[in-house]
A tleap script that builds the chain and sets N, CA, C and O, in Angstrom:
source leaprc.protein.ff14SB
mol = sequence {
  NMET ASN ALA MET THR GLY SER TRP ASN LEU
  LEU ARG ARG ALA LEU LEU ALA ASP GLY ILE
  ALA CYS GLY ALA MET GLY ALA LEU LEU LEU
  PHE ALA ALA VAL PRO LEU GLU GLY LEU LEU
  GLY LEU GLU THR ALA LEU LEU ARG THR ALA
  GLY ILE ILE LEU ILE PRO PHE GLY ALA LEU
  VAL LEU TYR PHE ALA ALA LYS PRO HIE VAL
  SER HIE ARG ALA VAL TRP PHE ILE VAL THR
  VAL ASN LEU LEU TRP VAL VAL ASP SER ILE
  LEU LEU LEU VAL THR GLY TRP ALA GLU PRO
  THR LEU LEU GLY TYR LEU PHE THR VAL GLY
  GLN ALA LEU ALA VAL THR VAL PHE ALA GLY
  LEU GLU TYR ALA GLY LEU ARG ARG SER ALA
  PRO ALA LEU CALA
}
set mol.1.N position { -116.961 61.846 -60.743 }
set mol.1.CA position { -116.171 62.395 -61.978 }
set mol.1.C position { -115.618 62.069 -63.229 }
set mol.1.O position { -115.000 61.099 -63.666 }
set mol.2.N position { -116.004 63.133 -63.683 }
set mol.2.CA position { -115.677 62.759 -65.586 }
set mol.2.C position { -114.404 63.293 -65.538 }
set mol.2.O position { -114.130 64.233 -64.792 }
set mol.3.N position { -113.434 62.654 -66.433 }
set mol.3.CA position { -112.368 63.289 -66.619 }
set mol.3.C position { -111.589 65.011 -66.826 }
set mol.3.O position { -110.618 65.625 -66.384 }
set mol.4.N position { -112.474 65.188 -67.565 }
set mol.4.CA position { -112.465 66.886 -67.348 }
set mol.4.C position { -112.216 67.492 -65.976 }
set mol.4.O position { -111.397 68.409 -65.933 }
set mol.5.N position { -112.779 67.127 -64.900 }
set mol.5.CA position { -113.112 67.807 -63.592 }
set mol.5.C position { -111.975 67.339 -62.921 }
set mol.5.O position { -111.344 68.111 -62.199 }
set mol.6.N position { -111.492 65.683 -63.128 }
set mol.6.CA position { -110.308 65.434 -62.471 }
set mol.6.C position { -108.743 65.895 -63.658 }
set mol.6.O position { -107.767 65.202 -63.373 }
set mol.7.N position { -108.566 66.600 -64.475 }
set mol.7.CA position { -108.000 67.269 -65.332 }
set mol.7.C position { -108.153 68.484 -64.743 }
set mol.7.O position { -107.149 68.755 -64.086 }
set mol.8.N position { -108.675 69.013 -64.716 }
set mol.8.CA position { -109.090 70.177 -63.821 }
set mol.8.C position { -108.731 70.298 -62.159 }
set mol.8.O position { -108.396 71.406 -61.741 }
set mol.9.N position { -108.794 69.334 -61.370 }
set mol.9.CA position { -108.476 69.131 -60.408 }
set mol.9.C position { -106.667 68.842 -60.397 }
set mol.9.O position { -106.007 69.243 -59.438 }
set mol.10.N position { -106.141 68.263 -61.328 }
set mol.10.CA position { -105.013 68.363 -61.132 }
set mol.10.C position { -103.974 69.684 -61.841 }
set mol.10.O position { -102.765 69.898 -61.750 }
set mol.11.N position { -104.796 70.214 -62.372 }
set mol.11.CA position { -104.234 71.181 -62.833 }
set mol.11.C position { -104.452 72.497 -62.223 }
set mol.11.O position { -103.751 73.466 -62.514 }
set mol.12.N position { -105.360 72.539 -61.428 }
set mol.12.CA position { -105.811 73.897 -60.831 }
set mol.12.C position { -105.291 73.283 -59.208 }
set mol.12.O position { -105.506 74.095 -58.309 }
set mol.13.N position { -104.655 71.976 -58.774 }
set mol.13.CA position { -104.615 71.842 -57.376 }
set mol.13.C position { -102.707 71.980 -57.243 }
set mol.13.O position { -102.182 72.243 -56.161 }
set mol.14.N position { -101.700 71.698 -58.815 }
set mol.14.CA position { -100.745 72.218 -58.810 }
set mol.14.C position { -100.451 73.631 -59.326 }
set mol.14.O position { -99.368 74.134 -59.028 }
set mol.15.N position { -101.236 74.243 -59.998 }
set mol.15.CA position { -101.352 76.181 -59.952 }
set mol.15.C position { -101.728 76.384 -58.401 }
set mol.15.O position { -101.931 77.597 -58.346 }
set mol.16.N position { -101.913 75.913 -57.233 }
set mol.16.CA position { -102.502 76.590 -56.114 }
set mol.16.C position { -100.986 75.890 -55.387 }
set mol.16.O position { -100.437 76.650 -54.590 }
set mol.17.N position { -100.302 74.524 -55.612 }
set mol.17.CA position { -99.345 74.545 -54.958 }
set mol.17.C position { -98.166 75.502 -55.426 }
set mol.17.O position { -97.156 75.750 -54.768 }
set mol.18.N position { -98.429 75.912 -56.474 }
set mol.18.CA position { -97.165 76.012 -57.367 }
set mol.18.C position { -96.854 78.032 -56.839 }
set mol.18.O position { -95.868 78.769 -56.834 }
set mol.19.N position { -98.251 78.181 -56.495 }
set mol.19.CA position { -98.546 79.649 -56.271 }
set mol.19.C position { -98.098 80.041 -54.708 }
set mol.19.O position { -97.590 81.005 -54.134 }
set mol.20.N position { -98.658 78.542 -54.326 }
set mol.20.CA position { -98.391 78.799 -52.621 }
set mol.20.C position { -96.900 78.557 -52.258 }
set mol.20.O position { -96.637 79.054 -51.163 }
set mol.21.N position { -95.975 78.014 -52.781 }
set mol.21.CA position { -94.395 77.025 -53.100 }
set mol.21.C position { -93.427 79.062 -53.652 }
set mol.21.O position { -92.410 79.594 -53.207 }
set mol.22.N position { -94.201 79.420 -54.475 }
set mol.22.CA position { -93.498 80.340 -55.100 }
set mol.22.C position { -93.435 81.490 -54.254 }
set mol.22.O position { -92.389 82.140 -54.268 }
set mol.23.N position { -94.764 81.996 -53.220 }
set mol.23.CA position { -95.021 82.362 -52.356 }
set mol.23.C position { -94.087 82.873 -51.467 }
set mol.23.O position { -93.470 83.925 -51.296 }
set mol.24.N position { -94.218 81.454 -50.808 }
set mol.24.CA position { -93.160 81.601 -49.650 }
set mol.24.C position { -91.757 81.444 -49.271 }
set mol.24.O position { -91.159 81.777 -48.248 }
set mol.25.N position { -91.283 80.715 -50.599 }
set mol.25.CA position { -90.039 80.956 -51.317 }
set mol.25.C position { -89.161 82.657 -51.779 }
set mol.25.O position { -88.017 83.104 -51.855 }
set mol.26.N position { -90.598 83.118 -51.988 }
set mol.26.CA position { -89.598 84.366 -52.104 }
set mol.26.C position { -90.144 84.809 -51.002 }
set mol.26.O position { -89.135 85.184 -50.405 }
set mol.27.N position { -90.958 85.016 -50.361 }
set mol.27.CA position { -90.719 85.575 -48.685 }
set mol.27.C position { -89.774 85.214 -48.010 }
set mol.27.O position { -89.363 86.162 -47.340 }
set mol.28.N position { -88.971 83.909 -47.779 }
set mol.28.CA position { -87.933 83.497 -47.536 }
set mol.28.C position { -86.818 83.917 -48.295 }
set mol.28.O position { -85.774 83.739 -47.667 }
set mol.29.N position { -86.652 84.422 -49.448 }
set mol.29.CA position { -85.423 84.868 -49.712 }
set mol.29.C position { -85.094 86.417 -49.835 }
set mol.29.O position { -83.953 86.854 -49.979 }
set mol.30.N position { -86.572 87.407 -49.738 }
set mol.30.CA position { -86.587 88.434 -49.471 }
set mol.30.C position { -86.214 88.985 -47.662 }
set mol.30.O position { -85.507 89.747 -47.003 }
set mol.31.N position { -86.813 88.401 -47.601 }
set mol.31.CA position { -86.948 89.076 -45.925 }
set mol.31.C position { -85.422 88.072 -44.809 }
set mol.31.O position { -85.059 88.518 -43.721 }
set mol.32.N position { -84.981 87.142 -45.255 }
set mol.32.CA position { -84.218 86.675 -44.827 }
set mol.32.C position { -82.531 86.370 -45.600 }
set mol.32.O position { -81.507 85.869 -45.135 }
set mol.33.N position { -82.794 86.819 -46.668 }
set mol.33.CA position { -81.019 86.743 -47.560 }
set mol.33.C position { -80.256 87.463 -46.431 }
set mol.33.O position { -80.526 88.636 -46.688 }
set mol.34.N position { -79.812 87.473 -45.814 }
set mol.34.CA position { -78.696 87.806 -45.345 }
set mol.34.C position { -78.546 86.850 -44.589 }
set mol.34.O position { -77.324 86.699 -44.569 }
set mol.35.N position { -79.035 86.026 -43.886 }
set mol.35.CA position { -78.537 84.819 -43.364 }
set mol.35.C position { -78.557 84.295 -43.755 }
set mol.35.O position { -77.492 83.679 -43.717 }
set mol.36.N position { -79.720 83.617 -44.783 }
set mol.36.CA position { -78.697 83.043 -45.825 }
set mol.36.C position { -78.568 82.840 -46.278 }
set mol.36.O position { -78.758 81.694 -46.685 }
set mol.37.N position { -77.711 84.369 -47.155 }
set mol.37.CA position { -76.303 84.330 -47.742 }
set mol.37.C position { -75.054 83.253 -46.632 }
set mol.37.O position { -74.506 82.210 -46.989 }
set mol.38.N position { -74.926 83.881 -45.429 }
set mol.38.CA position { -74.079 82.985 -45.315 }
set mol.38.C position { -74.044 81.460 -45.056 }
set mol.38.O position { -73.028 80.839 -44.744 }
set mol.39.N position { -75.456 80.859 -45.250 }
set mol.39.CA position { -75.633 79.349 -45.365 }
set mol.39.C position { -76.075 79.247 -46.985 }
set mol.39.O position { -76.944 78.465 -47.370 }
set mol.40.N position { -75.826 79.555 -47.285 }
set mol.40.CA position { -75.342 78.846 -48.641 }
set mol.40.C position { -74.592 79.672 -49.751 }
set mol.40.O position { -74.769 79.328 -50.920 }
set mol.41.N position { -73.804 80.688 -49.485 }
set mol.41.CA position { -73.074 81.334 -50.116 }
set mol.41.C position { -73.438 81.646 -51.028 }
set mol.41.O position { -72.776 81.235 -51.981 }
set mol.42.N position { -74.529 82.437 -51.336 }
set mol.42.CA position { -75.679 82.968 -52.524 }
set mol.42.C position { -75.981 84.167 -51.936 }
set mol.42.O position { -76.354 84.232 -50.765 }
set mol.43.N position { -75.809 85.457 -52.895 }
set mol.43.CA position { -74.912 86.649 -52.278 }
set mol.43.C position { -76.018 87.471 -51.957 }
set mol.43.O position { -76.427 87.686 -53.098 }
set mol.44.N position { -76.882 88.154 -51.120 }
set mol.44.CA position { -77.643 88.436 -50.837 }
set mol.44.C position { -78.663 89.469 -51.818 }
set mol.44.O position { -79.885 89.467 -51.671 }
set mol.45.N position { -78.049 90.225 -52.700 }
set mol.45.CA position { -78.593 90.598 -53.994 }
set mol.45.C position { -79.843 89.748 -54.562 }
set mol.45.O position { -81.064 89.902 -54.595 }
set mol.46.N position { -78.553 88.387 -55.164 }
set mol.46.CA position { -78.932 87.714 -55.468 }
set mol.46.C position { -80.297 87.077 -54.922 }
set mol.46.O position { -81.325 86.976 -55.591 }
set mol.47.N position { -80.172 86.762 -53.904 }
set mol.47.CA position { -81.795 85.766 -52.491 }
set mol.47.C position { -82.136 86.972 -52.524 }
set mol.47.O position { -81.026 87.086 -52.004 }
set mol.48.N position { -82.612 88.179 -52.619 }
set mol.48.CA position { -83.948 89.092 -52.022 }
set mol.48.C position { -84.211 89.570 -54.077 }
set mol.48.O position { -85.317 89.962 -54.450 }
set mol.49.N position { -83.640 89.501 -54.565 }
set mol.49.CA position { -83.761 89.694 -56.665 }
set mol.49.C position { -84.521 88.128 -56.805 }
set mol.49.O position { -85.569 88.328 -57.419 }
set mol.50.N position { -84.435 87.162 -56.586 }
set mol.50.CA position { -85.168 85.916 -56.622 }
set mol.50.C position { -86.307 86.183 -55.626 }
set mol.50.O position { -87.368 85.773 -56.095 }
set mol.51.N position { -86.406 86.586 -54.734 }
set mol.51.CA position { -87.849 86.833 -53.966 }
set mol.51.C position { -88.218 87.599 -54.463 }
set mol.51.O position { -89.417 87.416 -54.675 }
set mol.52.N position { -87.844 88.550 -54.867 }
set mol.52.CA position { -88.443 89.940 -55.357 }
set mol.52.C position { -89.267 89.509 -56.655 }
set mol.52.O position { -90.107 90.307 -57.073 }
set mol.53.N position { -89.062 88.191 -57.377 }
set mol.53.CA position { -89.395 87.975 -58.502 }
set mol.53.C position { -90.338 86.922 -58.504 }
set mol.53.O position { -91.188 86.784 -59.384 }
set mol.54.N position { -90.195 86.166 -57.514 }
set mol.54.CA position { -91.122 84.862 -56.973 }
set mol.54.C position { -92.202 85.128 -56.327 }
set mol.54.O position { -93.020 84.296 -55.935 }
set mol.55.N position { -92.255 86.374 -56.180 }
set mol.55.CA position { -93.762 86.933 -54.949 }
set mol.55.C position { -94.694 87.732 -55.669 }
set mol.55.O position { -95.648 88.091 -54.979 }
set mol.56.N position { -94.702 88.150 -56.960 }
set mol.56.CA position { -95.613 88.375 -57.766 }
set mol.56.C position { -96.262 87.226 -58.983 }
set mol.56.O position { -97.352 86.911 -59.460 }
set mol.57.N position { -94.602 86.808 -59.128 }
set mol.57.CA position { -94.931 85.371 -60.188 }
set mol.57.C position { -96.343 84.384 -59.609 }
set mol.57.O position { -97.198 83.886 -60.342 }
set mol.58.N position { -96.276 84.289 -58.067 }
set mol.58.CA position { -96.758 83.210 -57.013 }
set mol.58.C position { -97.710 83.646 -56.887 }
set mol.58.O position { -98.591 82.786 -56.900 }
set mol.59.N position { -98.411 85.587 -56.628 }
set mol.59.CA position { -99.518 85.584 -56.872 }
set mol.59.C position { -100.482 85.628 -58.063 }
set mol.59.O position { -101.689 85.447 -57.901 }
set mol.60.N position { -100.118 85.789 -58.862 }
set mol.60.CA position { -100.201 85.417 -60.746 }
set mol.60.C position { -100.614 83.941 -61.009 }
set mol.60.O position { -101.520 83.513 -61.725 }
set mol.61.N position { -99.892 83.410 -60.394 }
set mol.61.CA position { -99.924 81.808 -60.286 }
set mol.61.C position { -101.382 81.492 -59.034 }
set mol.61.O position { -101.851 80.398 -58.716 }
set mol.62.N position { -101.684 82.495 -58.684 }
set mol.62.CA position { -102.900 81.836 -57.338 }
set mol.62.C position { -103.806 82.517 -57.554 }
set mol.62.O position { -104.763 82.562 -56.781 }
set mol.63.N position { -103.705 83.542 -59.162 }
set mol.63.CA position { -104.725 84.073 -59.597 }
set mol.63.C position { -105.291 83.322 -60.156 }
set mol.63.O position { -106.445 83.035 -59.838 }
set mol.64.N position { -104.635 82.736 -61.210 }
set mol.64.CA position { -105.343 81.607 -62.133 }
set mol.64.C position { -105.134 79.979 -61.465 }
set mol.64.O position { -104.924 78.938 -62.087 }
set mol.65.N position { -105.226 80.113 -60.508 }
set mol.65.CA position { -105.630 79.113 -60.002 }
set mol.65.C position { -106.510 79.440 -59.251 }
set mol.65.O position { -106.947 78.351 -58.879 }
set mol.66.N position { -107.106 80.232 -58.743 }
set mol.66.CA position { -108.526 80.424 -58.409 }
set mol.66.C position { -109.848 81.122 -59.806 }
set mol.66.O position { -110.995 81.570 -59.795 }
set mol.67.N position { -108.789 80.840 -60.819 }
set mol.67.CA position { -110.039 81.297 -62.007 }
set mol.67.C position { -111.217 80.610 -62.030 }
set mol.67.O position { -111.279 80.323 -60.834 }
set mol.68.N position { -112.592 79.947 -62.714 }
set mol.68.CA position { -113.334 78.899 -62.821 }
set mol.68.C position { -112.897 78.523 -64.348 }
set mol.68.O position { -113.242 77.425 -64.787 }
set mol.69.N position { -112.129 79.434 -65.178 }
set mol.69.CA position { -111.411 78.835 -66.395 }
set mol.69.C position { -109.963 79.345 -66.429 }
set mol.69.O position { -109.807 80.471 -65.956 }
set mol.70.N position { -108.720 78.626 -66.975 }
set mol.70.CA position { -107.368 78.926 -67.036 }
set mol.70.C position { -107.468 78.461 -68.380 }
set mol.70.O position { -107.939 77.414 -68.824 }
set mol.71.N position { -106.599 80.053 -69.298 }
set mol.71.CA position { -106.406 79.860 -70.730 }
set mol.71.C position { -105.152 78.733 -70.415 }
set mol.71.O position { -104.305 78.574 -69.536 }
set mol.72.N position { -105.609 77.975 -71.824 }
set mol.72.CA position { -104.193 77.651 -72.590 }
set mol.72.C position { -102.749 78.050 -72.592 }
set mol.72.O position { -101.648 77.499 -72.602 }
set mol.73.N position { -103.478 79.799 -72.575 }
set mol.73.CA position { -101.991 80.478 -72.850 }
set mol.73.C position { -101.278 80.697 -71.784 }
set mol.73.O position { -100.054 80.629 -71.680 }
set mol.74.N position { -102.401 81.080 -70.635 }
set mol.74.CA position { -102.312 81.148 -69.093 }
set mol.74.C position { -101.026 80.238 -68.790 }
set mol.74.O position { -99.916 80.705 -68.534 }
set mol.75.N position { -101.367 78.729 -68.862 }
set mol.75.CA position { -101.039 77.839 -68.228 }
set mol.75.C position { -99.605 77.343 -68.850 }
set mol.75.O position { -98.638 76.816 -68.302 }
set mol.76.N position { -99.869 77.750 -70.320 }
set mol.76.CA position { -98.076 77.601 -70.917 }
set mol.76.C position { -97.179 78.741 -71.208 }
set mol.76.O position { -96.588 78.671 -72.286 }
set mol.77.N position { -96.990 79.626 -70.574 }
set mol.77.CA position { -96.547 81.089 -69.994 }
set mol.77.C position { -96.415 80.326 -68.610 }
set mol.77.O position { -95.404 79.633 -68.723 }
set mol.78.N position { -96.927 80.152 -67.459 }
set mol.78.CA position { -96.819 79.366 -66.188 }
set mol.78.C position { -95.208 78.663 -66.305 }
set mol.78.O position { -94.090 78.887 -65.842 }
set mol.79.N position { -95.981 77.508 -67.391 }
set mol.79.CA position { -95.333 75.955 -67.654 }
set mol.79.C position { -93.826 76.405 -68.169 }
set mol.79.O position { -92.873 75.628 -68.113 }
set mol.80.N position { -93.744 77.548 -68.598 }
set mol.80.CA position { -92.538 78.620 -69.655 }
set mol.80.C position { -91.634 78.880 -68.506 }
set mol.80.O position { -90.576 78.274 -68.336 }
set mol.81.N position { -92.179 79.971 -67.586 }
set mol.81.CA position { -91.635 80.389 -67.092 }
set mol.81.C position { -90.721 79.835 -65.969 }
set mol.81.O position { -89.626 80.304 -65.659 }
set mol.82.N position { -91.664 78.195 -65.107 }
set mol.82.CA position { -90.933 77.582 -64.279 }
set mol.82.C position { -90.109 76.882 -65.060 }
set mol.82.O position { -89.128 76.462 -64.447 }
set mol.83.N position { -90.164 76.537 -66.469 }
set mol.83.CA position { -89.064 75.663 -67.046 }
set mol.83.C position { -87.660 76.815 -67.096 }
set mol.83.O position { -86.595 76.552 -66.538 }
set mol.84.N position { -87.905 78.070 -67.852 }
set mol.84.CA position { -86.504 79.019 -67.548 }
set mol.84.C position { -85.939 79.437 -66.195 }
set mol.84.O position { -84.784 79.766 -65.924 }
set mol.85.N position { -87.021 79.348 -65.400 }
set mol.85.CA position { -86.577 79.630 -64.063 }
set mol.85.C position { -85.036 77.569 -63.304 }
set mol.85.O position { -83.950 77.389 -62.753 }
set mol.86.N position { -86.127 76.798 -63.870 }
set mol.86.CA position { -85.229 75.646 -64.297 }
set mol.86.C position { -83.274 76.041 -64.885 }
set mol.86.O position { -82.193 75.998 -64.297 }
set mol.87.N position { -83.647 76.347 -66.104 }
set mol.87.CA position { -82.972 76.743 -66.926 }
set mol.87.C position { -81.064 77.703 -65.989 }
set mol.87.O position { -79.903 77.357 -65.768 }
set mol.88.N position { -81.957 78.971 -65.785 }
set mol.88.CA position { -81.369 79.476 -64.954 }
set mol.88.C position { -80.533 78.979 -63.514 }
set mol.88.O position { -79.351 79.238 -63.285 }
set mol.89.N position { -81.462 78.198 -62.609 }
set mol.89.CA position { -81.222 77.928 -61.672 }
set mol.89.C position { -79.702 76.737 -62.026 }
set mol.89.O position { -78.652 76.701 -61.384 }
set mol.90.N position { -80.022 76.030 -63.031 }
set mol.90.CA position { -78.158 75.048 -63.538 }
set mol.90.C position { -77.235 75.908 -64.336 }
set mol.90.O position { -76.081 75.603 -64.637 }
set mol.91.N position { -78.120 77.479 -64.781 }
set mol.91.CA position { -76.657 78.159 -65.311 }
set mol.91.C position { -75.868 78.516 -63.894 }
set mol.91.O position { -74.641 78.454 -63.823 }
set mol.92.N position { -76.671 78.879 -62.823 }
set mol.92.CA position { -76.112 79.791 -61.761 }
set mol.92.C position { -75.022 78.581 -61.137 }
set mol.92.O position { -73.840 78.829 -60.898 }
set mol.93.N position { -75.578 77.415 -60.955 }
set mol.93.CA position { -74.003 76.235 -60.926 }
set mol.93.C position { -73.199 76.494 -61.376 }
set mol.93.O position { -72.196 76.902 -60.792 }
set mol.94.N position { -73.333 76.340 -62.793 }
set mol.94.CA position { -71.967 75.733 -64.137 }
set mol.94.C position { -71.295 76.892 -64.137 }
set mol.94.O position { -70.146 76.992 -63.705 }
set mol.95.N position { -72.071 77.992 -64.698 }
set mol.95.CA position { -71.587 79.091 -64.648 }
set mol.95.C position { -70.078 79.447 -63.953 }
set mol.95.O position { -69.159 80.082 -64.470 }
set mol.96.N position { -70.118 78.980 -62.943 }
set mol.96.CA position { -68.981 79.712 -61.839 }
set mol.96.C position { -69.759 81.245 -61.517 }
set mol.96.O position { -69.306 82.015 -60.670 }
set mol.97.N position { -71.011 81.554 -62.340 }
set mol.97.CA position { -71.594 83.073 -61.524 }
set mol.97.C position { -72.008 82.788 -60.190 }
set mol.97.O position { -73.013 83.462 -59.963 }
set mol.98.N position { -71.704 82.125 -59.248 }
set mol.98.CA position { -71.840 81.757 -57.581 }
set mol.98.C position { -71.543 80.707 -57.518 }
set mol.98.O position { -71.632 79.706 -58.228 }
set mol.99.N position { -71.066 81.022 -56.370 }
set mol.99.CA position { -70.130 80.055 -55.815 }
set mol.99.C position { -70.841 79.271 -54.575 }
set mol.99.O position { -70.337 79.236 -53.452 }
set mol.100.N position { -71.890 78.741 -54.866 }
set mol.100.CA position { -72.475 78.234 -53.440 }
set mol.100.C position { -71.799 77.102 -52.516 }
set mol.100.O position { -71.093 76.228 -53.019 }
set mol.101.N position { -71.965 77.147 -51.623 }
set mol.101.CA position { -71.555 75.967 -50.324 }
set mol.101.C position { -72.695 74.754 -51.250 }
set mol.101.O position { -73.407 74.563 -52.236 }
set mol.102.N position { -72.030 74.108 -49.738 }
set mol.102.CA position { -72.897 72.660 -50.135 }
set mol.102.C position { -74.132 72.601 -50.160 }
set mol.102.O position { -74.772 71.836 -50.882 }
set mol.103.N position { -74.804 73.761 -49.023 }
set mol.103.CA position { -75.675 73.133 -49.140 }
set mol.103.C position { -76.497 74.242 -49.797 }
set mol.103.O position { -77.665 74.123 -50.166 }
set mol.104.N position { -75.749 75.315 -49.895 }
set mol.104.CA position { -76.427 76.573 -51.581 }
set mol.104.C position { -76.650 75.126 -52.509 }
set mol.104.O position { -77.642 74.406 -52.406 }
set mol.105.N position { -75.381 74.857 -53.522 }
set mol.105.CA position { -75.546 73.546 -53.962 }
set mol.105.C position { -77.048 73.002 -54.035 }
set mol.105.O position { -77.667 73.244 -55.072 }
set mol.106.N position { -77.501 72.492 -53.309 }
set mol.106.CA position { -78.104 71.376 -52.329 }
set mol.106.C position { -79.696 72.071 -52.157 }
set mol.106.O position { -80.685 71.361 -51.976 }
set mol.107.N position { -79.766 73.771 -52.257 }
set mol.107.CA position { -80.760 74.014 -52.168 }
set mol.107.C position { -81.097 74.363 -53.393 }
set mol.107.O position { -82.163 74.239 -53.996 }
set mol.108.N position { -79.767 74.951 -53.797 }
set mol.108.CA position { -80.557 75.392 -55.853 }
set mol.108.C position { -80.863 74.210 -56.504 }
set mol.108.O position { -81.795 74.341 -57.297 }
set mol.109.N position { -80.257 72.788 -56.415 }
set mol.109.CA position { -80.543 72.028 -56.787 }
set mol.109.C position { -81.895 71.214 -56.568 }
set mol.109.O position { -82.542 70.694 -57.477 }
set mol.110.N position { -82.293 71.181 -54.882 }
set mol.110.CA position { -83.788 71.238 -54.813 }
set mol.110.C position { -84.674 71.666 -54.790 }
set mol.110.O position { -85.697 71.038 -54.515 }
set mol.111.N position { -84.642 73.136 -55.120 }
set mol.111.CA position { -85.675 74.196 -55.690 }
set mol.111.C position { -86.055 73.945 -56.770 }
set mol.111.O position { -87.247 74.180 -56.967 }
set mol.112.N position { -85.096 73.266 -58.133 }
set mol.112.CA position { -85.384 73.471 -59.165 }
set mol.112.C position { -85.772 72.397 -59.625 }
set mol.112.O position { -85.860 72.472 -60.851 }
set mol.113.N position { -86.235 70.776 -58.965 }
set mol.113.CA position { -86.539 69.721 -59.433 }
set mol.113.C position { -87.887 70.067 -58.910 }
set mol.113.O position { -88.860 69.908 -59.646 }
set mol.114.N position { -88.034 70.539 -57.671 }
set mol.114.CA position { -89.360 71.251 -57.049 }
set mol.114.C position { -90.456 71.829 -58.449 }
set mol.114.O position { -91.585 71.649 -58.904 }
set mol.115.N position { -89.271 72.576 -58.682 }
set mol.115.CA position { -90.134 73.387 -59.652 }
set mol.115.C position { -90.018 72.919 -60.997 }
set mol.115.O position { -90.467 73.895 -61.598 }
set mol.116.N position { -89.708 72.058 -61.897 }
set mol.116.CA position { -89.615 71.044 -62.777 }
set mol.116.C position { -90.848 69.908 -62.779 }
set mol.116.O position { -91.605 69.498 -63.659 }
set mol.117.N position { -90.657 69.574 -61.217 }
set mol.117.CA position { -92.600 68.894 -60.919 }
set mol.117.C position { -93.781 70.155 -61.006 }
set mol.117.O position { -94.700 70.410 -61.784 }
set mol.118.N position { -93.403 70.591 -60.155 }
set mol.118.CA position { -94.574 71.709 -60.770 }
set mol.118.C position { -94.963 71.872 -61.912 }
set mol.118.O position { -96.169 71.911 -62.153 }
set mol.119.N position { -94.032 72.003 -62.872 }
set mol.119.CA position { -94.290 72.365 -64.522 }
set mol.119.C position { -94.251 71.110 -65.139 }
set mol.119.O position { -93.767 71.133 -66.270 }
set mol.120.N position { -94.563 70.186 -64.786 }
set mol.120.CA position { -94.854 68.858 -65.119 }
set mol.120.C position { -96.247 68.892 -65.233 }
set mol.120.O position { -96.978 69.229 -66.165 }
set mol.121.N position { -96.598 68.249 -63.490 }
set mol.121.CA position { -97.848 69.054 -63.135 }
set mol.121.C position { -99.167 69.881 -63.359 }
set mol.121.O position { -100.331 69.677 -63.012 }
set mol.122.N position { -98.502 70.978 -64.129 }
set mol.122.CA position { -98.931 71.882 -64.778 }
set mol.122.C position { -99.143 70.976 -65.952 }
set mol.122.O position { -100.039 70.132 -65.938 }
set mol.123.N position { -98.191 71.166 -67.146 }
set mol.123.CA position { -98.269 70.278 -68.030 }
set mol.123.C position { -99.754 69.123 -68.388 }
set mol.123.O position { -100.681 69.199 -69.195 }
set mol.124.N position { -99.349 68.054 -67.277 }
set mol.124.CA position { -100.463 67.059 -67.398 }
set mol.124.C position { -101.559 67.437 -67.530 }
set mol.124.O position { -102.338 67.074 -68.412 }
set mol.125.N position { -101.832 68.476 -66.385 }
set mol.125.CA position { -102.868 68.920 -66.073 }
set mol.125.C position { -104.038 69.726 -67.461 }
set mol.125.O position { -105.240 69.550 -67.661 }
set mol.126.N position { -102.962 70.658 -68.231 }
set mol.126.CA position { -102.965 71.160 -69.266 }
set mol.126.C position { -103.291 69.803 -70.633 }
set mol.126.O position { -104.000 69.850 -71.638 }
set mol.127.N position { -102.699 69.062 -70.254 }
set mol.127.CA position { -103.168 67.835 -71.564 }
set mol.127.C position { -104.030 67.295 -71.295 }
set mol.127.O position { -104.936 67.281 -72.129 }
set mol.128.N position { -104.182 66.734 -70.309 }
set mol.128.CA position { -105.591 66.198 -69.406 }
set mol.128.C position { -106.688 66.752 -70.180 }
set mol.128.O position { -107.345 66.077 -70.972 }
set mol.129.N position { -106.921 68.242 -69.898 }
set mol.129.CA position { -107.306 68.686 -69.943 }
set mol.129.C position { -108.121 69.225 -72.012 }
set mol.129.O position { -109.102 69.819 -72.460 }
set mol.130.N position { -107.358 68.781 -72.347 }
set mol.130.CA position { -107.354 69.935 -73.876 }
set mol.130.C position { -106.316 69.259 -74.476 }
set mol.130.O position { -105.302 69.906 -74.739 }
set mol.131.N position { -106.383 67.630 -74.850 }
set mol.131.CA position { -104.764 66.837 -75.036 }
set mol.131.C position { -105.161 67.435 -76.907 }
set mol.131.O position { -104.224 66.898 -77.499 }
set mol.132.N position { -105.720 67.947 -77.648 }
set mol.132.CA position { -106.279 68.508 -78.894 }
set mol.132.C position { -104.900 69.655 -78.978 }
set mol.132.O position { -103.965 69.719 -79.776 }
set mol.133.N position { -105.312 70.619 -77.600 }
set mol.133.CA position { -104.526 71.810 -77.552 }
set mol.133.C position { -103.361 71.760 -77.286 }
set mol.133.O position { -102.628 72.270 -78.133 }
set mol.134.N position { -102.722 71.184 -76.115 }
set mol.134.CA position { -101.390 70.756 -74.898 }
set mol.134.C position { -100.524 69.746 -76.148 }
set mol.134.O position { -99.476 69.169 -75.858 }
savepdb mol mol.pdb
quit
């Protein structure tokens, strides 16, 4: 396996895992928002909106993961959206816009950390596949 193939495998796997996680989390938040509200202390509307955003974003990420060639712009877009999600998650906790339970706080921080890992892996895969462009 050459370096380009290994880099592409890292990028493809990161995109695939990210897309699956987005879709699964989106479905959970959309369809289980009411019981999650009580557990997490986050409003149903917030949880459902997050689910509505995550499902098509996950589908888009999976679409790019399945393509034989992914443009660098597409990967940069995904990494940027992921990082914006992390920033928004942190702002949700520090601005007082939401008052989560301890479990809600841990959930929000945990998913932000997971998204950070996906963004980092996607960036690493992009960088390895084209160091001059990344």
